[in-house]
CHARMM internal coordinates of N, CA and C (Angstrom, degrees):
IC EDIT
DIST 1 N 1 CA 1.4582
DIST 1 CA 1 C 1.5178
ANGL 1 N 1 CA 1 C 108.80
DIST 1 C 2 N 1.3167
ANGL 1 CA 1 C 2 N 115.12
DIHE 1 N 1 CA 1 C 2 N 130.79
DIST 2 N 2 CA 1.4553
ANGL 1 C 2 N 2 CA 120.30
DIHE 1 CA 1 C 2 N 2 CA 175.63
DIST 2 CA 2 C 1.5200
ANGL 2 N 2 CA 2 C 109.55
DIHE 1 C 2 N 2 CA 2 C -77.04
DIST 2 C 3 N 1.3174
ANGL 2 CA 2 C 3 N 116.39
DIHE 2 N 2 CA 2 C 3 N 155.28
DIST 3 N 3 CA 1.4623
ANGL 2 C 3 N 3 CA 121.40
DIHE 2 CA 2 C 3 N 3 CA 178.10
DIST 3 CA 3 C 1.5284
ANGL 3 N 3 CA 3 C 110.39
DIHE 2 C 3 N 3 CA 3 C -57.03
DIST 3 C 4 N 1.3368
ANGL 3 CA 3 C 4 N 116.69
DIHE 3 N 3 CA 3 C 4 N -39.09
DIST 4 N 4 CA 1.4693
ANGL 3 C 4 N 4 CA 120.16
DIHE 3 CA 3 C 4 N 4 CA -177.56
DIST 4 CA 4 C 1.5173
ANGL 4 N 4 CA 4 C 112.57
DIHE 3 C 4 N 4 CA 4 C -67.73
DIST 4 C 5 N 1.3231
ANGL 4 CA 4 C 5 N 117.89
DIHE 4 N 4 CA 4 C 5 N -19.76
DIST 5 N 5 CA 1.4613
ANGL 4 C 5 N 5 CA 120.35
DIHE 4 CA 4 C 5 N 5 CA 179.43
DIST 5 CA 5 C 1.5227
ANGL 5 N 5 CA 5 C 111.91
DIHE 4 C 5 N 5 CA 5 C -59.30
DIST 5 C 6 N 1.3150
ANGL 5 CA 5 C 6 N 117.03
DIHE 5 N 5 CA 5 C 6 N -31.52
DIST 6 N 6 CA 1.4700
ANGL 5 C 6 N 6 CA 119.83
DIHE 5 CA 5 C 6 N 6 CA 179.34
DIST 6 CA 6 C 1.5185
ANGL 6 N 6 CA 6 C 111.28
DIHE 5 C 6 N 6 CA 6 C -61.92
DIST 6 C 7 N 1.3214
ANGL 6 CA 6 C 7 N 115.61
DIHE 6 N 6 CA 6 C 7 N -44.49
DIST 7 N 7 CA 1.4649
ANGL 6 C 7 N 7 CA 119.86
DIHE 6 CA 6 C 7 N 7 CA 178.53
DIST 7 CA 7 C 1.5101
ANGL 7 N 7 CA 7 C 111.85
DIHE 6 C 7 N 7 CA 7 C -66.65
DIST 7 C 8 N 1.3280
ANGL 7 CA 7 C 8 N 116.14
DIHE 7 N 7 CA 7 C 8 N -39.71
DIST 8 N 8 CA 1.4581
ANGL 7 C 8 N 8 CA 120.08
DIHE 7 CA 7 C 8 N 8 CA 178.44
DIST 8 CA 8 C 1.5203
ANGL 8 N 8 CA 8 C 110.14
DIHE 7 C 8 N 8 CA 8 C -64.95
DIST 8 C 9 N 1.3184
ANGL 8 CA 8 C 9 N 117.06
DIHE 8 N 8 CA 8 C 9 N -42.26
DIST 9 N 9 CA 1.4633
ANGL 8 C 9 N 9 CA 120.38
DIHE 8 CA 8 C 9 N 9 CA 177.82
DIST 9 CA 9 C 1.5292
ANGL 9 N 9 CA 9 C 111.64
DIHE 8 C 9 N 9 CA 9 C -63.60
DIST 9 C 10 N 1.3317
ANGL 9 CA 9 C 10 N 116.65
DIHE 9 N 9 CA 9 C 10 N -40.19
DIST 10 N 10 CA 1.4716
ANGL 9 C 10 N 10 CA 119.37
DIHE 9 CA 9 C 10 N 10 CA 177.38
DIST 10 CA 10 C 1.5218
ANGL 10 N 10 CA 10 C 110.60
DIHE 9 C 10 N 10 CA 10 C -64.07
DIST 10 C 11 N 1.3261
ANGL 10 CA 10 C 11 N 116.97
DIHE 10 N 10 CA 10 C 11 N -42.43
DIST 11 N 11 CA 1.4616
ANGL 10 C 11 N 11 CA 120.87
DIHE 10 CA 10 C 11 N 11 CA 177.61
DIST 11 CA 11 C 1.5179
ANGL 11 N 11 CA 11 C 110.57
DIHE 10 C 11 N 11 CA 11 C -58.86
DIST 11 C 12 N 1.3141
ANGL 11 CA 11 C 12 N 116.55
DIHE 11 N 11 CA 11 C 12 N -47.19
DIST 12 N 12 CA 1.4586
ANGL 11 C 12 N 12 CA 120.71
DIHE 11 CA 11 C 12 N 12 CA -179.69
DIST 12 CA 12 C 1.5291
ANGL 12 N 12 CA 12 C 111.44
DIHE 11 C 12 N 12 CA 12 C -63.35
DIST 12 C 13 N 1.3178
ANGL 12 CA 12 C 13 N 116.41
DIHE 12 N 12 CA 12 C 13 N -41.31
DIST 13 N 13 CA 1.4666
ANGL 12 C 13 N 13 CA 120.78
DIHE 12 CA 12 C 13 N 13 CA -179.19
DIST 13 CA 13 C 1.5293
ANGL 13 N 13 CA 13 C 111.54
DIHE 12 C 13 N 13 CA 13 C -66.44
DIST 13 C 14 N 1.3284
ANGL 13 CA 13 C 14 N 116.65
DIHE 13 N 13 CA 13 C 14 N -44.75
DIST 14 N 14 CA 1.4643
ANGL 13 C 14 N 14 CA 120.69
DIHE 13 CA 13 C 14 N 14 CA -175.60
DIST 14 CA 14 C 1.5230
ANGL 14 N 14 CA 14 C 113.78
DIHE 13 C 14 N 14 CA 14 C -79.88
DIST 14 C 15 N 1.3412
ANGL 14 CA 14 C 15 N 117.04
DIHE 14 N 14 CA 14 C 15 N -33.94
DIST 15 N 15 CA 1.4624
ANGL 14 C 15 N 15 CA 119.73
DIHE 14 CA 14 C 15 N 15 CA -171.41
DIST 15 CA 15 C 1.5218
ANGL 15 N 15 CA 15 C 113.50
DIHE 14 C 15 N 15 CA 15 C -128.21
DIST 15 C 16 N 1.3243
ANGL 15 CA 15 C 16 N 116.68
DIHE 15 N 15 CA 15 C 16 N 9.77
DIST 16 N 16 CA 1.4505
ANGL 15 C 16 N 16 CA 121.33
DIHE 15 CA 15 C 16 N 16 CA -174.99
DIST 16 CA 16 C 1.5164
ANGL 16 N 16 CA 16 C 115.31
DIHE 15 C 16 N 16 CA 16 C -58.96
DIST 16 C 17 N 1.3156
ANGL 16 CA 16 C 17 N 117.35
DIHE 16 N 16 CA 16 C 17 N -27.73
DIST 17 N 17 CA 1.4626
ANGL 16 C 17 N 17 CA 120.59
DIHE 16 CA 16 C 17 N 17 CA -178.10
DIST 17 CA 17 C 1.5329
ANGL 17 N 17 CA 17 C 112.21
DIHE 16 C 17 N 17 CA 17 C -87.85
DIST 17 C 18 N 1.3209
ANGL 17 CA 17 C 18 N 117.33
DIHE 17 N 17 CA 17 C 18 N -9.77
DIST 18 N 18 CA 1.4642
ANGL 17 C 18 N 18 CA 120.88
DIHE 17 CA 17 C 18 N 18 CA -177.54
DIST 18 CA 18 C 1.5242
ANGL 18 N 18 CA 18 C 111.18
DIHE 17 C 18 N 18 CA 18 C -79.30
DIST 18 C 19 N 1.3089
ANGL 18 CA 18 C 19 N 115.66
DIHE 18 N 18 CA 18 C 19 N 153.38
DIST 19 N 19 CA 1.4556
ANGL 18 C 19 N 19 CA 121.40
DIHE 18 CA 18 C 19 N 19 CA 171.70
DIST 19 CA 19 C 1.5190
ANGL 19 N 19 CA 19 C 107.88
DIHE 18 C 19 N 19 CA 19 C -110.96
DIST 19 C 20 N 1.3338
ANGL 19 CA 19 C 20 N 115.75
DIHE 19 N 19 CA 19 C 20 N 133.92
DIST 20 N 20 CA 1.4623
ANGL 19 C 20 N 20 CA 120.98
DIHE 19 CA 19 C 20 N 20 CA 179.93
DIST 20 CA 20 C 1.5288
ANGL 20 N 20 CA 20 C 109.13
DIHE 19 C 20 N 20 CA 20 C -130.84
DIST 20 C 21 N 1.3173
ANGL 20 CA 20 C 21 N 115.21
DIHE 20 N 20 CA 20 C 21 N 159.53
DIST 21 N 21 CA 1.4563
ANGL 20 C 21 N 21 CA 120.37
DIHE 20 CA 20 C 21 N 21 CA 175.27
DIST 21 CA 21 C 1.5327
ANGL 21 N 21 CA 21 C 108.66
DIHE 20 C 21 N 21 CA 21 C -98.49
DIST 21 C 22 N 1.3180
ANGL 21 CA 21 C 22 N 115.47
DIHE 21 N 21 CA 21 C 22 N 162.23
DIST 22 N 22 CA 1.4564
ANGL 21 C 22 N 22 CA 118.32
DIHE 21 CA 21 C 22 N 22 CA 175.04
DIST 22 CA 22 C 1.5164
ANGL 22 N 22 CA 22 C 110.72
DIHE 21 C 22 N 22 CA 22 C -69.11
DIST 22 C 23 N 1.3171
ANGL 22 CA 22 C 23 N 117.03
DIHE 22 N 22 CA 22 C 23 N -26.32
DIST 23 N 23 CA 1.4613
ANGL 22 C 23 N 23 CA 120.67
DIHE 22 CA 22 C 23 N 23 CA 175.01
DIST 23 CA 23 C 1.5266
ANGL 23 N 23 CA 23 C 109.54
DIHE 22 C 23 N 23 CA 23 C -62.40
DIST 23 C 24 N 1.3293
ANGL 23 CA 23 C 24 N 117.20
DIHE 23 N 23 CA 23 C 24 N -45.63
DIST 24 N 24 CA 1.4581
ANGL 23 C 24 N 24 CA 122.01
DIHE 23 CA 23 C 24 N 24 CA 177.88
DIST 24 CA 24 C 1.5232
ANGL 24 N 24 CA 24 C 110.19
DIHE 23 C 24 N 24 CA 24 C -62.62
DIST 24 C 25 N 1.3363
ANGL 24 CA 24 C 25 N 116.83
DIHE 24 N 24 CA 24 C 25 N -45.94
DIST 25 N 25 CA 1.4616
ANGL 24 C 25 N 25 CA 121.13
DIHE 24 CA 24 C 25 N 25 CA -179.71
DIST 25 CA 25 C 1.5243
ANGL 25 N 25 CA 25 C 110.91
DIHE 24 C 25 N 25 CA 25 C -60.60
DIST 25 C 26 N 1.3227
ANGL 25 CA 25 C 26 N 116.96
DIHE 25 N 25 CA 25 C 26 N -43.77
DIST 26 N 26 CA 1.4637
ANGL 25 C 26 N 26 CA 120.88
DIHE 25 CA 25 C 26 N 26 CA 179.18
DIST 26 CA 26 C 1.5216
ANGL 26 N 26 CA 26 C 110.80
DIHE 25 C 26 N 26 CA 26 C -59.62
DIST 26 C 27 N 1.3209
ANGL 26 CA 26 C 27 N 116.74
DIHE 26 N 26 CA 26 C 27 N -42.44
DIST 27 N 27 CA 1.4704
ANGL 26 C 27 N 27 CA 120.10
DIHE 26 CA 26 C 27 N 27 CA 179.14
DIST 27 CA 27 C 1.5296
ANGL 27 N 27 CA 27 C 111.10
DIHE 26 C 27 N 27 CA 27 C -64.16
DIST 27 C 28 N 1.3209
ANGL 27 CA 27 C 28 N 117.15
DIHE 27 N 27 CA 27 C 28 N -40.54
DIST 28 N 28 CA 1.4678
ANGL 27 C 28 N 28 CA 120.37
DIHE 27 CA 27 C 28 N 28 CA 178.57
DIST 28 CA 28 C 1.5304
ANGL 28 N 28 CA 28 C 110.78
DIHE 27 C 28 N 28 CA 28 C -65.33
DIST 28 C 29 N 1.3365
ANGL 28 CA 28 C 29 N 116.64
DIHE 28 N 28 CA 28 C 29 N -39.49
DIST 29 N 29 CA 1.4678
ANGL 28 C 29 N 29 CA 119.75
DIHE 28 CA 28 C 29 N 29 CA 178.01
DIST 29 CA 29 C 1.5229
ANGL 29 N 29 CA 29 C 110.74
DIHE 28 C 29 N 29 CA 29 C -65.15
DIST 29 C 30 N 1.3416
ANGL 29 CA 29 C 30 N 117.39
DIHE 29 N 29 CA 29 C 30 N -40.34
DIST 30 N 30 CA 1.4732
ANGL 29 C 30 N 30 CA 120.10
DIHE 29 CA 29 C 30 N 30 CA 177.05
DIST 30 CA 30 C 1.5325
ANGL 30 N 30 CA 30 C 110.92
DIHE 29 C 30 N 30 CA 30 C -61.72
DIST 30 C 31 N 1.3165
ANGL 30 CA 30 C 31 N 116.29
DIHE 30 N 30 CA 30 C 31 N -44.42
DIST 31 N 31 CA 1.4647
ANGL 30 C 31 N 31 CA 120.47
DIHE 30 CA 30 C 31 N 31 CA 178.83
DIST 31 CA 31 C 1.5179
ANGL 31 N 31 CA 31 C 110.69
DIHE 30 C 31 N 31 CA 31 C -62.11
DIST 31 C 32 N 1.3315
ANGL 31 CA 31 C 32 N 116.40
DIHE 31 N 31 CA 31 C 32 N -44.05
DIST 32 N 32 CA 1.4646
ANGL 31 C 32 N 32 CA 120.49
DIHE 31 CA 31 C 32 N 32 CA 179.23
DIST 32 CA 32 C 1.5253
ANGL 32 N 32 CA 32 C 110.92
DIHE 31 C 32 N 32 CA 32 C -58.94
DIST 32 C 33 N 1.3392
ANGL 32 CA 32 C 33 N 117.13
DIHE 32 N 32 CA 32 C 33 N -45.42
DIST 33 N 33 CA 1.4654
ANGL 32 C 33 N 33 CA 120.35
DIHE 32 CA 32 C 33 N 33 CA -179.82
DIST 33 CA 33 C 1.5297
ANGL 33 N 33 CA 33 C 110.90
DIHE 32 C 33 N 33 CA 33 C -66.81
DIST 33 C 34 N 1.3221
ANGL 33 CA 33 C 34 N 117.24
DIHE 33 N 33 CA 33 C 34 N -36.71
DIST 34 N 34 CA 1.4710
ANGL 33 C 34 N 34 CA 119.57
DIHE 33 CA 33 C 34 N 34 CA 176.26
DIST 34 CA 34 C 1.5241
ANGL 34 N 34 CA 34 C 110.76
DIHE 33 C 34 N 34 CA 34 C -59.98
DIST 34 C 35 N 1.3144
ANGL 34 CA 34 C 35 N 116.32
DIHE 34 N 34 CA 34 C 35 N -39.84
DIST 35 N 35 CA 1.4680
ANGL 34 C 35 N 35 CA 121.29
DIHE 34 CA 34 C 35 N 35 CA -179.01
DIST 35 CA 35 C 1.5289
ANGL 35 N 35 CA 35 C 112.69
DIHE 34 C 35 N 35 CA 35 C -82.06
DIST 35 C 36 N 1.3284
ANGL 35 CA 35 C 36 N 116.68
DIHE 35 N 35 CA 35 C 36 N -23.10
DIST 36 N 36 CA 1.4700
ANGL 35 C 36 N 36 CA 122.47
DIHE 35 CA 35 C 36 N 36 CA -175.61
DIST 36 CA 36 C 1.5323
ANGL 36 N 36 CA 36 C 109.92
DIHE 35 C 36 N 36 CA 36 C -136.09
DIST 36 C 37 N 1.3227
ANGL 36 CA 36 C 37 N 118.38
DIHE 36 N 36 CA 36 C 37 N 69.95
DIST 37 N 37 CA 1.4663
ANGL 36 C 37 N 37 CA 120.94
DIHE 36 CA 36 C 37 N 37 CA -174.42
DIST 37 CA 37 C 1.5278
ANGL 37 N 37 CA 37 C 114.36
DIHE 36 C 37 N 37 CA 37 C -59.39
DIST 37 C 38 N 1.3169
ANGL 37 CA 37 C 38 N 118.04
DIHE 37 N 37 CA 37 C 38 N -22.83
DIST 38 N 38 CA 1.4622
ANGL 37 C 38 N 38 CA 120.24
DIHE 37 CA 37 C 38 N 38 CA 178.13
DIST 38 CA 38 C 1.5270
ANGL 38 N 38 CA 38 C 112.16
DIHE 37 C 38 N 38 CA 38 C -64.65
DIST 38 C 39 N 1.3144
ANGL 38 CA 38 C 39 N 117.01
DIHE 38 N 38 CA 38 C 39 N -17.47
DIST 39 N 39 CA 1.4622
ANGL 38 C 39 N 39 CA 121.29
DIHE 38 CA 38 C 39 N 39 CA -178.50
DIST 39 CA 39 C 1.5306
ANGL 39 N 39 CA 39 C 112.68
DIHE 38 C 39 N 39 CA 39 C -98.28
DIST 39 C 40 N 1.3161
ANGL 39 CA 39 C 40 N 117.03
DIHE 39 N 39 CA 39 C 40 N 12.22
DIST 40 N 40 CA 1.4657
ANGL 39 C 40 N 40 CA 120.24
DIHE 39 CA 39 C 40 N 40 CA -177.68
DIST 40 CA 40 C 1.5280
ANGL 40 N 40 CA 40 C 112.34
DIHE 39 C 40 N 40 CA 40 C -57.44
DIST 40 C 41 N 1.3190
ANGL 40 CA 40 C 41 N 117.58
DIHE 40 N 40 CA 40 C 41 N -46.61
DIST 41 N 41 CA 1.4671
ANGL 40 C 41 N 41 CA 120.70
DIHE 40 CA 40 C 41 N 41 CA -177.30
DIST 41 CA 41 C 1.5304
ANGL 41 N 41 CA 41 C 111.49
DIHE 40 C 41 N 41 CA 41 C -66.54
DIST 41 C 42 N 1.3354
ANGL 41 CA 41 C 42 N 120.10
DIHE 41 N 41 CA 41 C 42 N -49.30
DIST 42 N 42 CA 1.4682
ANGL 41 C 42 N 42 CA 118.35
DIHE 41 CA 41 C 42 N 42 CA 178.75
DIST 42 CA 42 C 1.5344
ANGL 42 N 42 CA 42 C 113.04
DIHE 41 C 42 N 42 CA 42 C -61.13
DIST 42 C 43 N 1.3235
ANGL 42 CA 42 C 43 N 117.64
DIHE 42 N 42 CA 42 C 43 N -38.13
DIST 43 N 43 CA 1.4647
ANGL 42 C 43 N 43 CA 120.45
DIHE 42 CA 42 C 43 N 43 CA 178.94
DIST 43 CA 43 C 1.5242
ANGL 43 N 43 CA 43 C 109.82
DIHE 42 C 43 N 43 CA 43 C -66.97
DIST 43 C 44 N 1.3123
ANGL 43 CA 43 C 44 N 116.95
DIHE 43 N 43 CA 43 C 44 N -40.14
DIST 44 N 44 CA 1.4609
ANGL 43 C 44 N 44 CA 120.86
DIHE 43 CA 43 C 44 N 44 CA 176.99
DIST 44 CA 44 C 1.5213
ANGL 44 N 44 CA 44 C 110.92
DIHE 43 C 44 N 44 CA 44 C -61.61
DIST 44 C 45 N 1.3203
ANGL 44 CA 44 C 45 N 116.80
DIHE 44 N 44 CA 44 C 45 N -42.43
DIST 45 N 45 CA 1.4644
ANGL 44 C 45 N 45 CA 120.47
DIHE 44 CA 44 C 45 N 45 CA 178.62
DIST 45 CA 45 C 1.5273
ANGL 45 N 45 CA 45 C 111.29
DIHE 44 C 45 N 45 CA 45 C -64.96
DIST 45 C 46 N 1.3227
ANGL 45 CA 45 C 46 N 117.56
DIHE 45 N 45 CA 45 C 46 N -42.29
DIST 46 N 46 CA 1.4574
ANGL 45 C 46 N 46 CA 120.98
DIHE 45 CA 45 C 46 N 46 CA 177.47
DIST 46 CA 46 C 1.5172
ANGL 46 N 46 CA 46 C 110.78
DIHE 45 C 46 N 46 CA 46 C -62.59
DIST 46 C 47 N 1.3178
ANGL 46 CA 46 C 47 N 117.33
DIHE 46 N 46 CA 46 C 47 N -46.64
DIST 47 N 47 CA 1.4646
ANGL 46 C 47 N 47 CA 121.30
DIHE 46 CA 46 C 47 N 47 CA -179.51
DIST 47 CA 47 C 1.5257
ANGL 47 N 47 CA 47 C 111.03
DIHE 46 C 47 N 47 CA 47 C -61.41
DIST 47 C 48 N 1.3209
ANGL 47 CA 47 C 48 N 116.96
DIHE 47 N 47 CA 47 C 48 N -42.77
DIST 48 N 48 CA 1.4621
ANGL 47 C 48 N 48 CA 120.80
DIHE 47 CA 47 C 48 N 48 CA 179.24
DIST 48 CA 48 C 1.5242
ANGL 48 N 48 CA 48 C 110.37
DIHE 47 C 48 N 48 CA 48 C -65.44
DIST 48 C 49 N 1.3053
ANGL 48 CA 48 C 49 N 117.17
DIHE 48 N 48 CA 48 C 49 N -42.28
DIST 49 N 49 CA 1.4726
ANGL 48 C 49 N 49 CA 121.47
DIHE 48 CA 48 C 49 N 49 CA 178.26
DIST 49 CA 49 C 1.5243
ANGL 49 N 49 CA 49 C 110.61
DIHE 48 C 49 N 49 CA 49 C -60.87
DIST 49 C 50 N 1.3315
ANGL 49 CA 49 C 50 N 116.72
DIHE 49 N 49 CA 49 C 50 N -46.21
DIST 50 N 50 CA 1.4614
ANGL 49 C 50 N 50 CA 120.35
DIHE 49 CA 49 C 50 N 50 CA 178.52
DIST 50 CA 50 C 1.5283
ANGL 50 N 50 CA 50 C 111.24
DIHE 49 C 50 N 50 CA 50 C -62.87
DIST 50 C 51 N 1.3232
ANGL 50 CA 50 C 51 N 116.57
DIHE 50 N 50 CA 50 C 51 N -40.48
DIST 51 N 51 CA 1.4644
ANGL 50 C 51 N 51 CA 120.64
DIHE 50 CA 50 C 51 N 51 CA -178.68
DIST 51 CA 51 C 1.5212
ANGL 51 N 51 CA 51 C 112.08
DIHE 50 C 51 N 51 CA 51 C -64.96
DIST 51 C 52 N 1.3229
ANGL 51 CA 51 C 52 N 117.21
DIHE 51 N 51 CA 51 C 52 N -29.45
DIST 52 N 52 CA 1.4651
ANGL 51 C 52 N 52 CA 121.15
DIHE 51 CA 51 C 52 N 52 CA -173.61
DIST 52 CA 52 C 1.5262
ANGL 52 N 52 CA 52 C 113.94
DIHE 51 C 52 N 52 CA 52 C -104.93
DIST 52 C 53 N 1.3135
ANGL 52 CA 52 C 53 N 118.41
DIHE 52 N 52 CA 52 C 53 N 11.55
DIST 53 N 53 CA 1.4672
ANGL 52 C 53 N 53 CA 121.05
DIHE 52 CA 52 C 53 N 53 CA -177.83
DIST 53 CA 53 C 1.5241
ANGL 53 N 53 CA 53 C 112.67
DIHE 52 C 53 N 53 CA 53 C -52.90
DIST 53 C 54 N 1.3092
ANGL 53 CA 53 C 54 N 118.03
DIHE 53 N 53 CA 53 C 54 N -41.39
DIST 54 N 54 CA 1.4575
ANGL 53 C 54 N 54 CA 121.33
DIHE 53 CA 53 C 54 N 54 CA -177.80
DIST 54 CA 54 C 1.5227
ANGL 54 N 54 CA 54 C 113.04
DIHE 53 C 54 N 54 CA 54 C -75.63
DIST 54 C 55 N 1.3100
ANGL 54 CA 54 C 55 N 118.99
DIHE 54 N 54 CA 54 C 55 N -14.44
DIST 55 N 55 CA 1.4611
ANGL 54 C 55 N 55 CA 121.60
DIHE 54 CA 54 C 55 N 55 CA -178.49
DIST 55 CA 55 C 1.5262
ANGL 55 N 55 CA 55 C 112.30
DIHE 54 C 55 N 55 CA 55 C -59.11
DIST 55 C 56 N 1.3308
ANGL 55 CA 55 C 56 N 117.42
DIHE 55 N 55 CA 55 C 56 N -38.91
DIST 56 N 56 CA 1.4618
ANGL 55 C 56 N 56 CA 121.16
DIHE 55 CA 55 C 56 N 56 CA 179.91
DIST 56 CA 56 C 1.5251
ANGL 56 N 56 CA 56 C 111.06
DIHE 55 C 56 N 56 CA 56 C -64.83
DIST 56 C 57 N 1.3105
ANGL 56 CA 56 C 57 N 117.53
DIHE 56 N 56 CA 56 C 57 N -38.26
DIST 57 N 57 CA 1.4524
ANGL 56 C 57 N 57 CA 121.46
DIHE 56 CA 56 C 57 N 57 CA 178.83
DIST 57 CA 57 C 1.5264
ANGL 57 N 57 CA 57 C 110.88
DIHE 56 C 57 N 57 CA 57 C -66.57
DIST 57 C 58 N 1.3251
ANGL 57 CA 57 C 58 N 117.61
DIHE 57 N 57 CA 57 C 58 N -40.36
DIST 58 N 58 CA 1.4510
ANGL 57 C 58 N 58 CA 121.82
DIHE 57 CA 57 C 58 N 58 CA 179.22
DIST 58 CA 58 C 1.5234
ANGL 58 N 58 CA 58 C 111.61
DIHE 57 C 58 N 58 CA 58 C -64.92
DIST 58 C 59 N 1.3202
ANGL 58 CA 58 C 59 N 116.86
DIHE 58 N 58 CA 58 C 59 N -34.05
DIST 59 N 59 CA 1.4544
ANGL 58 C 59 N 59 CA 121.91
DIHE 58 CA 58 C 59 N 59 CA -178.42
DIST 59 CA 59 C 1.5267
ANGL 59 N 59 CA 59 C 111.09
DIHE 58 C 59 N 59 CA 59 C -69.02
DIST 59 C 60 N 1.3445
ANGL 59 CA 59 C 60 N 117.30
DIHE 59 N 59 CA 59 C 60 N -28.71
DIST 60 N 60 CA 1.4578
ANGL 59 C 60 N 60 CA 121.06
DIHE 59 CA 59 C 60 N 60 CA -178.95
DIST 60 CA 60 C 1.5152
ANGL 60 N 60 CA 60 C 112.93
DIHE 59 C 60 N 60 CA 60 C -78.11
DIST 60 C 61 N 1.3193
ANGL 60 CA 60 C 61 N 117.97
DIHE 60 N 60 CA 60 C 61 N -17.73
DIST 61 N 61 CA 1.4555
ANGL 60 C 61 N 61 CA 120.98
DIHE 60 CA 60 C 61 N 61 CA -175.95
DIST 61 CA 61 C 1.5052
ANGL 61 N 61 CA 61 C 112.40
DIHE 60 C 61 N 61 CA 61 C -83.02
END
COOR INIT
IC SEED 1 N 1 CA 1 C
IC BUILD
């Protein structure tokens, strides 16, 4: 188990039943980076990865 799995598990446990929009998620990520500028690069990488998830599927077609 990676260290980050604990946070992911807590997120799933506390908010797993909620529905959110990507607009809401983007705003939360912006707020997080504003409060924690050292995490700008990892958050940017996560956001880019999430944005491009379907790109791999399109490439296979």
